[in-house]
HTML snippet that shows the backbone in 3Dmol.js (N, CA, C, O; Angstrom):
<script src="https://3Dmol.org/build/3Dmol-min.js"></script>
<div id="view" style="width:600px;height:400px;position:relative"></div>
<script>
const pdb = `
ATOM      1  N   MET A   1     -12.783  -4.618 -13.861  1.00  0.00           N
ATOM      2  CA  MET A   1     -12.605  -3.062 -12.998  1.00  0.00           C
ATOM      3  C   MET A   1     -11.309  -2.370 -12.894  1.00  0.00           C
ATOM      4  O   MET A   1     -10.369  -3.160 -12.982  1.00  0.00           O
ATOM      5  N   ALA A   2     -10.878  -0.808 -12.690  1.00  0.00           N
ATOM      6  CA  ALA A   2     -10.351  -0.785 -12.374  1.00  0.00           C
ATOM      7  C   ALA A   2     -10.040  -0.680 -10.807  1.00  0.00           C
ATOM      8  O   ALA A   2     -10.359  -1.670 -10.148  1.00  0.00           O
ATOM      9  N   MET A   3      -9.427   0.454 -10.090  1.00  0.00           N
ATOM     10  CA  MET A   3      -9.575   0.850  -8.659  1.00  0.00           C
ATOM     11  C   MET A   3      -8.640   2.287  -9.259  1.00  0.00           C
ATOM     12  O   MET A   3      -7.962   2.120 -10.273  1.00  0.00           O
ATOM     13  N   HIS A   4      -8.652   3.676  -8.576  1.00  0.00           N
ATOM     14  CA  HIS A   4      -9.010   4.191  -8.897  1.00  0.00           C
ATOM     15  C   HIS A   4      -7.710   5.114  -7.196  1.00  0.00           C
ATOM     16  O   HIS A   4      -8.062   4.796  -6.060  1.00  0.00           O
ATOM     17  N   ALA A   5      -6.678   5.909  -7.306  1.00  0.00           N
ATOM     18  CA  ALA A   5      -6.008   5.769  -6.780  1.00  0.00           C
ATOM     19  C   ALA A   5      -6.253   6.403  -5.521  1.00  0.00           C
ATOM     20  O   ALA A   5      -5.572   5.887  -4.635  1.00  0.00           O
ATOM     21  N   SER A   6      -6.864   7.186  -5.190  1.00  0.00           N
ATOM     22  CA  SER A   6      -7.216   7.474  -3.943  1.00  0.00           C
ATOM     23  C   SER A   6      -8.358   6.080  -2.784  1.00  0.00           C
ATOM     24  O   SER A   6      -8.558   6.058  -1.569  1.00  0.00           O
ATOM     25  N   GLU A   7      -8.843   5.130  -3.909  1.00  0.00           N
ATOM     26  CA  GLU A   7      -9.514   3.625  -2.998  1.00  0.00           C
ATOM     27  C   GLU A   7      -8.471   2.856  -2.319  1.00  0.00           C
ATOM     28  O   GLU A   7      -8.594   2.276  -1.240  1.00  0.00           O
ATOM     29  N   ILE A   8      -6.747   2.945  -3.548  1.00  0.00           N
ATOM     30  CA  ILE A   8      -6.127   2.311  -2.367  1.00  0.00           C
ATOM     31  C   ILE A   8      -5.787   3.265  -1.395  1.00  0.00           C
ATOM     32  O   ILE A   8      -5.681   2.684  -0.315  1.00  0.00           O
ATOM     33  N   GLU A   9      -5.498   4.858  -1.258  1.00  0.00           N
ATOM     34  CA  GLU A   9      -5.084   4.924  -0.332  1.00  0.00           C
ATOM     35  C   GLU A   9      -5.656   4.700   0.842  1.00  0.00           C
ATOM     36  O   GLU A   9      -5.142   4.372   1.911  1.00  0.00           O
ATOM     37  N   ALA A  10      -7.528   5.046   0.362  1.00  0.00           N
ATOM     38  CA  ALA A  10      -8.424   5.147   1.715  1.00  0.00           C
ATOM     39  C   ALA A  10      -7.608   3.710   2.406  1.00  0.00           C
ATOM     40  O   ALA A  10      -6.937   3.752   3.437  1.00  0.00           O
ATOM     41  N   LEU A  11      -7.803   2.700   1.729  1.00  0.00           N
ATOM     42  CA  LEU A  11      -7.799   1.569   2.404  1.00  0.00           C
ATOM     43  C   LEU A  11      -7.087   1.262   3.271  1.00  0.00           C
ATOM     44  O   LEU A  11      -7.356   0.668   4.315  1.00  0.00           O
ATOM     45  N   LEU A  12      -5.391   1.941   2.605  1.00  0.00           N
ATOM     46  CA  LEU A  12      -4.071   1.709   3.140  1.00  0.00           C
ATOM     47  C   LEU A  12      -4.425   2.657   5.017  1.00  0.00           C
ATOM     48  O   LEU A  12      -4.402   2.181   6.152  1.00  0.00           O
ATOM     49  N   ARG A  13      -4.717   4.116   4.510  1.00  0.00           N
ATOM     50  CA  ARG A  13      -5.011   5.254   5.963  1.00  0.00           C
ATOM     51  C   ARG A  13      -6.005   4.143   6.348  1.00  0.00           C
ATOM     52  O   ARG A  13      -6.145   4.075   7.569  1.00  0.00           O
ATOM     53  N   GLU A  14      -6.726   3.263   5.656  1.00  0.00           N
ATOM     54  CA  GLU A  14      -7.630   2.756   6.942  1.00  0.00           C
ATOM     55  C   GLU A  14      -7.167   1.946   8.126  1.00  0.00           C
ATOM     56  O   GLU A  14      -7.368   2.016   9.339  1.00  0.00           O
ATOM     57  N   ALA A  15      -6.332   0.985   7.169  1.00  0.00           N
ATOM     58  CA  ALA A  15      -5.097  -0.365   7.955  1.00  0.00           C
ATOM     59  C   ALA A  15      -4.360   0.956   8.267  1.00  0.00           C
ATOM     60  O   ALA A  15      -4.828   1.055   9.401  1.00  0.00           O
ATOM     61  N   PHE A  16      -3.973   1.496   8.210  1.00  0.00           N
ATOM     62  CA  PHE A  16      -2.752   2.237   8.872  1.00  0.00           C
ATOM     63  C   PHE A  16      -3.111   3.583   9.039  1.00  0.00           C
ATOM     64  O   PHE A  16      -2.603   4.335   8.208  1.00  0.00           O
ATOM     65  N   PRO A  17      -4.061   4.257  10.127  1.00  0.00           N
ATOM     66  CA  PRO A  17      -3.913   5.641  10.126  1.00  0.00           C
ATOM     67  C   PRO A  17      -2.983   6.657  10.546  1.00  0.00           C
ATOM     68  O   PRO A  17      -3.095   7.878  10.662  1.00  0.00           O
ATOM     69  N   ASP A  18      -2.024   5.840  10.749  1.00  0.00           N
ATOM     70  CA  ASP A  18      -0.400   6.988  11.416  1.00  0.00           C
ATOM     71  C   ASP A  18       0.459   6.662  10.041  1.00  0.00           C
ATOM     72  O   ASP A  18       1.670   6.607  10.255  1.00  0.00           O
ATOM     73  N   ALA A  19      -0.087   6.353   8.158  1.00  0.00           N
ATOM     74  CA  ALA A  19       1.238   5.820   8.029  1.00  0.00           C
ATOM     75  C   ALA A  19       1.424   7.444   7.461  1.00  0.00           C
ATOM     76  O   ALA A  19       0.728   8.452   7.585  1.00  0.00           O
ATOM     77  N   VAL A  20       3.052   7.088   6.606  1.00  0.00           N
ATOM     78  CA  VAL A  20       3.271   8.191   5.710  1.00  0.00           C
ATOM     79  C   VAL A  20       2.356   7.067   4.222  1.00  0.00           C
ATOM     80  O   VAL A  20       2.238   5.843   4.281  1.00  0.00           O
ATOM     81  N   VAL A  21       1.895   7.889   3.150  1.00  0.00           N
ATOM     82  CA  VAL A  21       1.695   6.802   1.790  1.00  0.00           C
ATOM     83  C   VAL A  21       0.969   8.319   1.218  1.00  0.00           C
ATOM     84  O   VAL A  21       0.326   9.342   1.451  1.00  0.00           O
ATOM     85  N   ARG A  22       1.934   7.170  -0.028  1.00  0.00           N
ATOM     86  CA  ARG A  22       1.850   7.879  -0.791  1.00  0.00           C
ATOM     87  C   ARG A  22       1.467   7.060  -2.805  1.00  0.00           C
ATOM     88  O   ARG A  22       2.415   6.351  -3.144  1.00  0.00           O
ATOM     89  N   ILE A  23       0.682   7.113  -3.560  1.00  0.00           N
ATOM     90  CA  ILE A  23      -0.191   6.520  -4.639  1.00  0.00           C
ATOM     91  C   ILE A  23       0.607   7.034  -5.753  1.00  0.00           C
ATOM     92  O   ILE A  23       0.407   8.172  -6.177  1.00  0.00           O
ATOM     93  N   ASP A  24       1.460   6.300  -6.230  1.00  0.00           N
ATOM     94  CA  ASP A  24       1.483   6.941  -8.218  1.00  0.00           C
ATOM     95  C   ASP A  24       1.073   6.377  -9.090  1.00  0.00           C
ATOM     96  O   ASP A  24       1.772   5.403  -9.368  1.00  0.00           O
ATOM     97  N   ASP A  25       0.332   6.494  -9.633  1.00  0.00           N
ATOM     98  CA  ASP A  25      -0.286   5.449 -11.028  1.00  0.00           C
ATOM     99  C   ASP A  25       0.417   5.525 -12.442  1.00  0.00           C
ATOM    100  O   ASP A  25       0.217   6.279 -13.394  1.00  0.00           O
ATOM    101  N   LEU A  26       1.304   4.489 -12.254  1.00  0.00           N
ATOM    102  CA  LEU A  26       2.953   4.272 -13.230  1.00  0.00           C
ATOM    103  C   LEU A  26       2.487   4.410 -14.933  1.00  0.00           C
ATOM    104  O   LEU A  26       3.168   4.985 -15.783  1.00  0.00           O
ATOM    105  N   ARG A  27       1.312   3.807 -15.148  1.00  0.00           N
ATOM    106  CA  ARG A  27       0.287   3.950 -16.843  1.00  0.00           C
ATOM    107  C   ARG A  27      -0.455   4.756 -17.164  1.00  0.00           C
ATOM    108  O   ARG A  27      -0.808   5.101 -18.292  1.00  0.00           O
ATOM    109  N   GLY A  28      -1.006   5.435 -15.279  1.00  0.00           N
ATOM    110  CA  GLY A  28      -2.021   5.714 -16.234  1.00  0.00           C
ATOM    111  C   GLY A  28      -3.599   5.318 -16.465  1.00  0.00           C
ATOM    112  O   GLY A  28      -4.729   5.801 -16.392  1.00  0.00           O
ATOM    113  N   ASP A  29      -3.253   4.722 -16.626  1.00  0.00           N
ATOM    114  CA  ASP A  29      -4.764   2.928 -16.606  1.00  0.00           C
ATOM    115  C   ASP A  29      -5.511   2.573 -15.626  1.00  0.00           C
ATOM    116  O   ASP A  29      -6.499   1.840 -15.597  1.00  0.00           O
ATOM    117  N   GLY A  30      -4.958   3.157 -14.804  1.00  0.00           N
ATOM    118  CA  GLY A  30      -6.089   2.831 -13.353  1.00  0.00           C
ATOM    119  C   GLY A  30      -5.402   1.215 -12.818  1.00  0.00           C
ATOM    120  O   GLY A  30      -5.578   0.613 -11.759  1.00  0.00           O
ATOM    121  N   ASP A  31      -4.726   0.918 -13.811  1.00  0.00           N
ATOM    122  CA  ASP A  31      -4.397  -1.209 -12.765  1.00  0.00           C
ATOM    123  C   ASP A  31      -2.748  -0.746 -12.512  1.00  0.00           C
ATOM    124  O   ASP A  31      -2.240  -1.855 -12.346  1.00  0.00           O
ATOM    125  N   HIS A  32      -1.984  -0.066 -12.427  1.00  0.00           N
ATOM    126  CA  HIS A  32      -0.311  -0.188 -12.523  1.00  0.00           C
ATOM    127  C   HIS A  32      -0.014   0.643 -11.279  1.00  0.00           C
ATOM    128  O   HIS A  32       0.648   1.672 -11.410  1.00  0.00           O
ATOM    129  N   TYR A  33      -0.377   0.336 -10.303  1.00  0.00           N
ATOM    130  CA  TYR A  33       0.142   1.659  -9.534  1.00  0.00           C
ATOM    131  C   TYR A  33       1.958   1.192  -9.104  1.00  0.00           C
ATOM    132  O   TYR A  33       2.638   0.268  -9.551  1.00  0.00           O
ATOM    133  N   ALA A  34       2.315   2.291  -8.052  1.00  0.00           N
ATOM    134  CA  ALA A  34       3.148   1.980  -7.359  1.00  0.00           C
ATOM    135  C   ALA A  34       3.230   3.171  -5.435  1.00  0.00           C
ATOM    136  O   ALA A  34       3.266   4.394  -5.292  1.00  0.00           O
ATOM    137  N   ALA A  35       3.228   2.343  -4.660  1.00  0.00           N
ATOM    138  CA  ALA A  35       2.333   2.799  -3.193  1.00  0.00           C
ATOM    139  C   ALA A  35       3.719   2.625  -2.659  1.00  0.00           C
ATOM    140  O   ALA A  35       4.559   1.811  -3.043  1.00  0.00           O
ATOM    141  N   TYR A  36       3.842   3.670  -1.552  1.00  0.00           N
ATOM    142  CA  TYR A  36       5.055   4.141  -0.818  1.00  0.00           C
ATOM    143  C   TYR A  36       4.459   3.715   0.541  1.00  0.00           C
ATOM    144  O   TYR A  36       3.862   4.763   0.791  1.00  0.00           O
ATOM    145  N   VAL A  37       4.178   2.835   1.693  1.00  0.00           N
ATOM    146  CA  VAL A  37       3.520   3.022   3.115  1.00  0.00           C
ATOM    147  C   VAL A  37       4.774   3.146   4.188  1.00  0.00           C
ATOM    148  O   VAL A  37       5.800   2.488   4.017  1.00  0.00           O
ATOM    149  N   GLU A  38       4.627   3.924   5.160  1.00  0.00           N
ATOM    150  CA  GLU A  38       5.527   3.544   6.388  1.00  0.00           C
ATOM    151  C   GLU A  38       4.515   4.015   7.596  1.00  0.00           C
ATOM    152  O   GLU A  38       3.728   4.958   7.677  1.00  0.00           O
ATOM    153  N   SER A  39       4.838   3.059   8.413  1.00  0.00           N
ATOM    154  CA  SER A  39       3.981   2.920   9.022  1.00  0.00           C
ATOM    155  C   SER A  39       5.143   2.309  10.457  1.00  0.00           C
ATOM    156  O   SER A  39       5.874   1.322  10.533  1.00  0.00           O
ATOM    157  N   PRO A  40       4.826   3.518  11.495  1.00  0.00           N
ATOM    158  CA  PRO A  40       5.450   2.971  13.131  1.00  0.00           C
ATOM    159  C   PRO A  40       4.929   1.318  13.455  1.00  0.00           C
ATOM    160  O   PRO A  40       5.396   0.915  14.520  1.00  0.00           O
ATOM    161  N   SER A  41       4.148   0.411  12.809  1.00  0.00           N
ATOM    162  CA  SER A  41       3.465  -1.219  13.027  1.00  0.00           C
ATOM    163  C   SER A  41       4.726  -1.998  12.175  1.00  0.00           C
ATOM    164  O   SER A  41       4.812  -3.224  12.237  1.00  0.00           O
ATOM    165  N   PHE A  42       5.750  -1.153  11.332  1.00  0.00           N
ATOM    166  CA  PHE A  42       5.967  -2.219  10.808  1.00  0.00           C
ATOM    167  C   PHE A  42       7.339  -2.054  11.640  1.00  0.00           C
ATOM    168  O   PHE A  42       8.034  -3.070  11.612  1.00  0.00           O
ATOM    169  N   LYS A  43       7.685  -1.342  12.123  1.00  0.00           N
ATOM    170  CA  LYS A  43       8.755  -1.590  13.146  1.00  0.00           C
ATOM    171  C   LYS A  43       9.737  -2.642  13.458  1.00  0.00           C
ATOM    172  O   LYS A  43       9.957  -2.058  14.519  1.00  0.00           O
ATOM    173  N   GLY A  44      10.572  -3.706  13.518  1.00  0.00           N
ATOM    174  CA  GLY A  44      10.458  -4.972  13.724  1.00  0.00           C
ATOM    175  C   GLY A  44      10.155  -6.317  12.717  1.00  0.00           C
ATOM    176  O   GLY A  44      10.483  -7.493  12.874  1.00  0.00           O
ATOM    177  N   LYS A  45       9.488  -5.738  11.756  1.00  0.00           N
ATOM    178  CA  LYS A  45       8.352  -6.950  11.387  1.00  0.00           C
ATOM    179  C   LYS A  45       9.502  -6.693   9.418  1.00  0.00           C
ATOM    180  O   LYS A  45       9.772  -5.605   8.909  1.00  0.00           O
ATOM    181  N   SER A  46       9.909  -8.237   8.792  1.00  0.00           N
ATOM    182  CA  SER A  46      10.698  -8.212   8.142  1.00  0.00           C
ATOM    183  C   SER A  46       9.784  -7.978   6.131  1.00  0.00           C
ATOM    184  O   SER A  46       8.637  -8.265   5.788  1.00  0.00           O
ATOM    185  N   ARG A  47      10.325  -7.697   5.739  1.00  0.00           N
ATOM    186  CA  ARG A  47       9.667  -6.697   4.544  1.00  0.00           C
ATOM    187  C   ARG A  47       8.522  -8.149   3.380  1.00  0.00           C
ATOM    188  O   ARG A  47       7.952  -8.240   2.292  1.00  0.00           O
ATOM    189  N   VAL A  48       8.805  -8.939   4.591  1.00  0.00           N
ATOM    190  CA  VAL A  48       8.043 -10.144   3.618  1.00  0.00           C
ATOM    191  C   VAL A  48       6.132  -9.774   4.482  1.00  0.00           C
ATOM    192  O   VAL A  48       5.017  -9.540   4.014  1.00  0.00           O
ATOM    193  N   ALA A  49       6.783  -9.937   6.074  1.00  0.00           N
ATOM    194  CA  ALA A  49       5.299  -8.976   7.224  1.00  0.00           C
ATOM    195  C   ALA A  49       4.781  -8.026   6.653  1.00  0.00           C
ATOM    196  O   ALA A  49       3.670  -7.948   6.128  1.00  0.00           O
ATOM    197  N   GLN A  50       6.261  -6.653   6.827  1.00  0.00           N
ATOM    198  CA  GLN A  50       5.129  -5.646   6.270  1.00  0.00           C
ATOM    199  C   GLN A  50       3.754  -5.928   4.692  1.00  0.00           C
ATOM    200  O   GLN A  50       2.528  -5.826   4.727  1.00  0.00           O
ATOM    201  N   HIS A  51       4.588  -6.251   3.634  1.00  0.00           N
ATOM    202  CA  HIS A  51       3.946  -6.679   2.565  1.00  0.00           C
ATOM    203  C   HIS A  51       2.493  -7.485   2.337  1.00  0.00           C
ATOM    204  O   HIS A  51       1.541  -7.412   1.561  1.00  0.00           O
ATOM    205  N   GLN A  52       2.953  -8.398   3.624  1.00  0.00           N
ATOM    206  CA  GLN A  52       1.180  -8.497   3.574  1.00  0.00           C
ATOM    207  C   GLN A  52       0.033  -8.552   4.400  1.00  0.00           C
ATOM    208  O   GLN A  52      -1.074  -9.088   4.435  1.00  0.00           O
ATOM    209  N   ALA A  53       1.193  -7.297   5.456  1.00  0.00           N
ATOM    210  CA  ALA A  53      -0.074  -6.456   5.946  1.00  0.00           C
ATOM    211  C   ALA A  53      -0.239  -5.779   5.169  1.00  0.00           C
ATOM    212  O   ALA A  53      -1.191  -5.085   5.525  1.00  0.00           O
ATOM    213  N   VAL A  54       0.288  -5.308   3.683  1.00  0.00           N
ATOM    214  CA  VAL A  54      -0.351  -4.054   3.235  1.00  0.00           C
ATOM    215  C   VAL A  54      -1.157  -5.059   2.228  1.00  0.00           C
ATOM    216  O   VAL A  54      -2.160  -4.513   1.767  1.00  0.00           O
ATOM    217  N   TYR A  55      -0.956  -6.376   1.787  1.00  0.00           N
ATOM    218  CA  TYR A  55      -2.433  -6.341   1.076  1.00  0.00           C
ATOM    219  C   TYR A  55      -3.416  -7.237   1.350  1.00  0.00           C
ATOM    220  O   TYR A  55      -4.288  -7.696   0.612  1.00  0.00           O
ATOM    221  N   ALA A  56      -3.155  -7.451   2.598  1.00  0.00           N
ATOM    222  CA  ALA A  56      -4.149  -7.889   3.814  1.00  0.00           C
ATOM    223  C   ALA A  56      -4.956  -6.010   4.188  1.00  0.00           C
ATOM    224  O   ALA A  56      -5.901  -6.010   4.978  1.00  0.00           O
ATOM    225  N   ALA A  57      -4.772  -5.437   3.943  1.00  0.00           N
ATOM    226  CA  ALA A  57      -5.117  -4.348   4.341  1.00  0.00           C
ATOM    227  C   ALA A  57      -6.494  -3.255   2.861  1.00  0.00           C
ATOM    228  O   ALA A  57      -7.417  -2.471   3.078  1.00  0.00           O
ATOM    229  N   LEU A  58      -5.693  -4.006   1.054  1.00  0.00           N
ATOM    230  CA  LEU A  58      -6.084  -4.007  -0.097  1.00  0.00           C
ATOM    231  C   LEU A  58      -7.552  -5.672  -0.053  1.00  0.00           C
ATOM    232  O   LEU A  58      -8.403  -6.186  -0.779  1.00  0.00           O
ATOM    233  N   LYS A  59      -7.020  -5.802   1.160  1.00  0.00           N
ATOM    234  CA  LYS A  59      -9.358  -6.338   1.485  1.00  0.00           C
ATOM    235  C   LYS A  59      -9.205  -7.448   0.053  1.00  0.00           C
ATOM    236  O   LYS A  59     -10.199  -7.343  -0.666  1.00  0.00           O
ATOM    237  N   GLY A  60      -8.547  -8.091  -0.282  1.00  0.00           N
ATOM    238  CA  GLY A  60      -8.743  -8.703  -1.572  1.00  0.00           C
ATOM    239  C   GLY A  60      -8.656  -8.933  -2.910  1.00  0.00           C
ATOM    240  O   GLY A  60      -8.726  -9.847  -3.732  1.00  0.00           O
ATOM    241  N   ARG A  61      -8.348  -6.909  -2.756  1.00  0.00           N
ATOM    242  CA  ARG A  61      -8.655  -6.249  -4.716  1.00  0.00           C
ATOM    243  C   ARG A  61      -7.289  -6.614  -5.076  1.00  0.00           C
ATOM    244  O   ARG A  61      -7.102  -6.538  -6.290  1.00  0.00           O
ATOM    245  N   MET A  62      -6.127  -7.043  -4.296  1.00  0.00           N
ATOM    246  CA  MET A  62      -5.057  -6.916  -5.217  1.00  0.00           C
ATOM    247  C   MET A  62      -5.158  -8.083  -6.112  1.00  0.00           C
ATOM    248  O   MET A  62      -5.716  -8.951  -5.441  1.00  0.00           O
ATOM    249  N   GLY A  63      -4.923  -8.503  -7.186  1.00  0.00           N
ATOM    250  CA  GLY A  63      -4.963  -9.113  -8.515  1.00  0.00           C
ATOM    251  C   GLY A  63      -5.802  -9.395  -9.329  1.00  0.00           C
ATOM    252  O   GLY A  63      -5.717  -9.975 -10.412  1.00  0.00           O
ATOM    253  N   ASN A  64      -6.965  -8.802  -8.574  1.00  0.00           N
ATOM    254  CA  ASN A  64      -8.829  -8.077  -9.461  1.00  0.00           C
ATOM    255  C   ASN A  64      -8.926  -7.095 -10.221  1.00  0.00           C
ATOM    256  O   ASN A  64      -8.784  -7.004 -11.440  1.00  0.00           O
ATOM    257  N   GLU A  65      -9.383  -5.742  -8.799  1.00  0.00           N
ATOM    258  CA  GLU A  65      -9.348  -4.987  -9.359  1.00  0.00           C
ATOM    259  C   GLU A  65      -8.577  -3.941  -9.212  1.00  0.00           C
ATOM    260  O   GLU A  65      -8.902  -2.763  -9.359  1.00  0.00           O
ATOM    261  N   LEU A  66      -6.882  -4.647  -8.733  1.00  0.00           N
ATOM    262  CA  LEU A  66      -5.772  -4.104  -8.507  1.00  0.00           C
ATOM    263  C   LEU A  66      -5.235  -5.081  -9.181  1.00  0.00           C
ATOM    264  O   LEU A  66      -5.303  -6.209  -8.693  1.00  0.00           O
ATOM    265  N   HIS A  67      -4.623  -4.897 -10.369  1.00  0.00           N
ATOM    266  CA  HIS A  67      -3.594  -5.576 -11.036  1.00  0.00           C
ATOM    267  C   HIS A  67      -2.264  -5.248  -9.984  1.00  0.00           C
ATOM    268  O   HIS A  67      -2.194  -5.685  -8.835  1.00  0.00           O
ATOM    269  N   ALA A  68      -1.679  -4.757 -10.358  1.00  0.00           N
ATOM    270  CA  ALA A  68      -0.313  -4.613  -9.979  1.00  0.00           C
ATOM    271  C   ALA A  68      -0.417  -3.902  -9.931  1.00  0.00           C
ATOM    272  O   ALA A  68      -1.108  -3.084 -10.539  1.00  0.00           O
ATOM    273  N   LEU A  69       0.885  -3.850  -8.406  1.00  0.00           N
ATOM    274  CA  LEU A  69       1.794  -2.902  -7.874  1.00  0.00           C
ATOM    275  C   LEU A  69       2.520  -3.033  -7.341  1.00  0.00           C
ATOM    276  O   LEU A  69       2.415  -3.769  -6.360  1.00  0.00           O
ATOM    277  N   MET A  70       3.746  -2.387  -7.653  1.00  0.00           N
ATOM    278  CA  MET A  70       4.874  -1.982  -6.617  1.00  0.00           C
ATOM    279  C   MET A  70       4.352  -1.644  -5.438  1.00  0.00           C
ATOM    280  O   MET A  70       3.422  -0.889  -5.154  1.00  0.00           O
ATOM    281  N   LEU A  71       5.151  -2.375  -4.708  1.00  0.00           N
ATOM    282  CA  LEU A  71       5.643  -1.923  -3.019  1.00  0.00           C
ATOM    283  C   LEU A  71       6.654  -1.398  -1.945  1.00  0.00           C
ATOM    284  O   LEU A  71       6.877  -2.046  -0.922  1.00  0.00           O
ATOM    285  N   THR A  72       6.879  -0.952  -2.045  1.00  0.00           N
ATOM    286  CA  THR A  72       7.552  -0.354  -0.746  1.00  0.00           C
ATOM    287  C   THR A  72       7.016   0.145   1.191  1.00  0.00           C
ATOM    288  O   THR A  72       6.226   0.887   1.773  1.00  0.00           O
ATOM    289  N   THR A  73       7.845  -0.634   1.424  1.00  0.00           N
ATOM    290  CA  THR A  73       7.417  -0.446   2.893  1.00  0.00           C
ATOM    291  C   THR A  73       8.860   0.133   3.316  1.00  0.00           C
ATOM    292  O   THR A  73       9.995   0.283   2.861  1.00  0.00           O
ATOM    293  N   ALA A  74       7.708   0.477   5.061  1.00  0.00           N
ATOM    294  CA  ALA A  74       9.251   1.454   5.559  1.00  0.00           C
ATOM    295  C   ALA A  74       8.507   1.218   7.031  1.00  0.00           C
ATOM    296  O   ALA A  74       7.277   1.184   7.086  1.00  0.00           O
ATOM    297  N   ALA A  75       9.142   1.095   7.947  1.00  0.00           N
ATOM    298  CA  ALA A  75       9.125   1.457   9.888  1.00  0.00           C
ATOM    299  C   ALA A  75       9.744   2.973   9.274  1.00  0.00           C
ATOM    300  O   ALA A  75      10.511   3.035   8.313  1.00  0.00           O
ATOM    301  N   PRO A  76       9.045   4.606  10.332  1.00  0.00           N
ATOM    302  CA  PRO A  76       9.727   5.451  10.353  1.00  0.00           C
ATOM    303  C   PRO A  76      11.672   4.918  10.969  1.00  0.00           C
ATOM    304  O   PRO A  76      12.004   4.052  11.779  1.00  0.00           O
ATOM    305  N   LYS A  77      12.453   5.788  10.229  1.00  0.00           N
ATOM    306  CA  LYS A  77      13.805   5.860  11.306  1.00  0.00           C
ATOM    307  C   LYS A  77      13.703   7.105  12.426  1.00  0.00           C
ATOM    308  O   LYS A  77      13.608   8.330  12.348  1.00  0.00           O
ATOM    309  N   ASP A  78      13.781   6.040  13.597  1.00  0.00           N
ATOM    310  CA  ASP A  78      14.114   7.373  14.333  1.00  0.00           C
ATOM    311  C   ASP A  78      15.235   8.034  14.794  1.00  0.00           C
ATOM    312  O   ASP A  78      16.396   7.648  14.938  1.00  0.00           O
ATOM    313  N   ALA A  79      14.542   9.397  15.063  1.00  0.00           N
ATOM    314  CA  ALA A  79      15.289  10.419  15.219  1.00  0.00           C
ATOM    315  C   ALA A  79      16.194  10.994  15.841  1.00  0.00           C
ATOM    316  O   ALA A  79      16.556  12.121  15.504  1.00  0.00           O
TER     317      ALA A  79
END
`;
const viewer = $3Dmol.createViewer("view");
viewer.addModel(pdb, "pdb");
viewer.setStyle({}, {cartoon: {color: "spectrum"}});
viewer.zoomTo();
viewer.render();
</script>
């Protein structure tokens, strides 16, 4: 069973309420997505730690309902 982009976005916004979140369905099949998450909570964390936080926010759906996720994470740049 595939996930909808809105479900992914809702999970990420729940975990990172102050984040900029963009989800793109790469193939239109509900199975391959690209996600961009920019959150102040990522400041000072390695890219690996940022990605682990996003996967944790997906609550075990990665590899199950969600087959492929091309993930880009960032901490906001100071103005």
